[in-house]
C-alpha positions in Angstrom: -26.6 -1.8 -7.2 -29.8 -2.8 -4.9 -30.0 -3.9 -1.6 -29.6 -7.8 -1.4 -32.0 -9.3 1.4 -31.7 -12.2 3.2 -33.4 -14.2 5.3 -31.7 -11.8 8.2 -29.7 -9.5 6.8 -29.2 -6.5 4.6 -26.4 -6.7 2.2 -26.2 -2.6 1.6 -23.6 -1.7 -1.9 -22.0 1.3 -0.6 -22.0 4.4 -2.6 -18.6 6.6 -2.9 -19.9 9.0 -0.3 -20.9 6.2 1.6 -17.3 4.7 1.3 -15.8 8.4 2.1 -17.7 8.4 5.6 -17.1 4.7 6.8 -13.0 5.5 6.3 -13.7 8.6 8.0 -15.1 6.7 11.1 -18.0 9.0 10.6 -21.6 6.5 9.3 -23.3 9.3 7.5 -26.5 9.1 9.9 -28.7 6.5 8.5 -27.2 3.8 9.7 -25.8 2.9 13.3 -23.1 1.0 13.5 -22.5 -2.2 16.0 -19.3 -1.8 19.0 -16.1 -2.8 16.8 -17.7 -1.8 13.0 -15.5 -0.6 11.0 -12.7 -3.0 11.2 -9.5 -2.4 9.8 -10.1 -5.0 7.2 -13.4 -3.1 6.1 -11.5 0.3 6.3 -8.7 -1.7 3.9 -11.2 -2.8 1.7 -13.2 0.3 1.4 -9.7 2.3 0.2 -9.4 -0.3 -2.2 -13.3 0.7 -4.1 -12.3 4.4 -3.7 -9.1 4.1 -5.2 -10.7 1.5 -8.2 -13.3 4.5 -8.3 -10.8 7.1 -8.9 -9.1 5.6 -11.7 -12.1 7.3 -14.7 -9.8 4.5 -17.5 -10.0 1.5 -15.8 -13.0 -0.8 -15.1 -15.1 -0.4 -12.3 -14.9 -2.0 -9.1 -17.2 -5.0 -8.5 -18.6 -3.3 -5.3 -18.5 -3.3 -1.4 -21.2 -3.9 1.1 -22.0 -2.9 4.4 -23.5 -6.0 6.5 -26.7 -4.7 8.5 -29.1 -6.9 10.5 -32.8 -7.1 9.1 -33.7 -6.6 12.5 -32.4 -3.1 13.4 -30.7 -2.0 10.5 -27.6 -1.8 12.0 -24.0 -2.4 10.3 -22.2 -5.5 11.8 -19.6 -6.3 8.7 -18.6 -5.9 5.8 -18.4 -7.9 2.0 -16.4 -7.4 -1.3 -15.0 -8.1 -4.2 -11.4 -7.3 -4.2 -11.4 -5.3 -7.4 -13.0 -4.8 -10.7 -14.0 -8.2 -12.3 -11.1 -9.7 -14.1 -11.0 -10.1 -18.0 -11.6 -13.8 -17.2 -14.6 -12.8 -15.4 -13.2 -13.5 -12.0 -13.6 -11.2 -9.1 -11.8 -12.6 -5.5 -14.2 -11.9 -2.4 -13.5 -11.0 1.0 -15.5 -10.5 4.4 -15.8 -9.7 8.1 -17.8 -9.2 11.0 -17.4 -7.5 14.5 -17.1 -10.2 17.3 -20.4 -9.9 18.8 -22.0 -10.8 15.2 -19.6 -14.2 14.8 -20.8 -17.2 15.0 -24.7 -16.6 13.8 -24.1 -17.8 10.5 -24.2 -14.2 9.2 -20.9 -14.6 7.1 -22.4 -17.7 4.8 -25.7 -15.8 4.6 -24.0 -13.3 2.9 -21.8 -14.7 1.1 -24.8 -16.7 -0.3 -26.4 -14.0 -1.4 -23.6 -12.5 -2.7 -22.4 -15.3 -4.9 -26.1 -15.3 -6.4 -25.8 -11.3 -7.5 -22.7 -12.2 -8.5 -24.0 -15.3 -10.8 -26.9 -12.6 -12.2 -24.5 -9.9 -13.3 -22.3 -12.6 -15.8 -18.9 -12.5 -12.9 -18.3 -16.6 -14.0 -15.9 -17.0 -11.1 -15.3 -16.1 -7.5 -12.5 -16.7 -5.7 -11.9 -17.0 -2.1 -9.0 -17.7 0.6 -8.6 -18.4 4.4 -5.8 -18.9 6.2 -4.7 -22.1 7.5 -5.9 -21.9 10.9 -8.9 -19.7 10.0 -11.6 -22.7 10.0 -14.6 -20.1 10.7 -14.0 -18.8 7.4 -13.1 -22.1 5.5 -16.8 -22.9 7.1 -18.5 -19.7 5.7 -16.9 -20.5 2.0 -17.6 -23.8 1.8 -21.3 -23.4 3.4 -21.9 -20.7 1.3 -21.6 -23.3 -1.9 -17.8 -22.7 -2.5 -15.0 -25.3 -3.3 -12.0 -26.3 -1.7 -9.3 -25.8 -5.3 -5.6 -25.6 -3.4 -3.9 -24.3 -1.0 -0.1 -23.1 -0.2 1.9 -22.8 3.2 0.1 -20.5 4.5 -3.4 -20.2 3.1 -6.0 -22.4 2.0 -8.0 -21.5 -1.8 -11.6 -21.5 -2.5 -13.8 -20.9 -5.2 -17.0 -20.9 -7.7 -17.3 -21.0 -11.2 -20.7 -20.8 -13.5 -20.5 -21.6 -16.9 -20.6 -19.0 -19.5 -24.5 -18.1 -20.5 -25.9 -19.4 -17.5 
């Protein structure tokens, strides 16, 4: 996969070596990390990516991205899928930014790019969820064009879907 470039961001798909360096807490020397990056959520997502990659018999992971600012190339967060694309063509997305990068519209900008790339790759549905009190994440998904499709006692569920063959 190639980098996804937006107006203010570069979403860099992590290689296995880059993912291993992130989990080890050691930048690979080609990128600087913002204070607080990677977060526990970033490390958890990358561990899932590495676990799927290690399973030679299963389908490939749909990918994880490091969110970098175009201005200075500093990694400020992560966005990625929770695993392989399901048989029905769907995948779940997650994301996070360091506190200093929040509130600038970066997550919405990044999610729009990831959704467009997912559609181009033939993924037919992207799902996400946010705790009821996580208004910021709900706004990110709505701002990126995902629709609220339900909820339970803990979270609200969002998704965007495209017809096959489009």
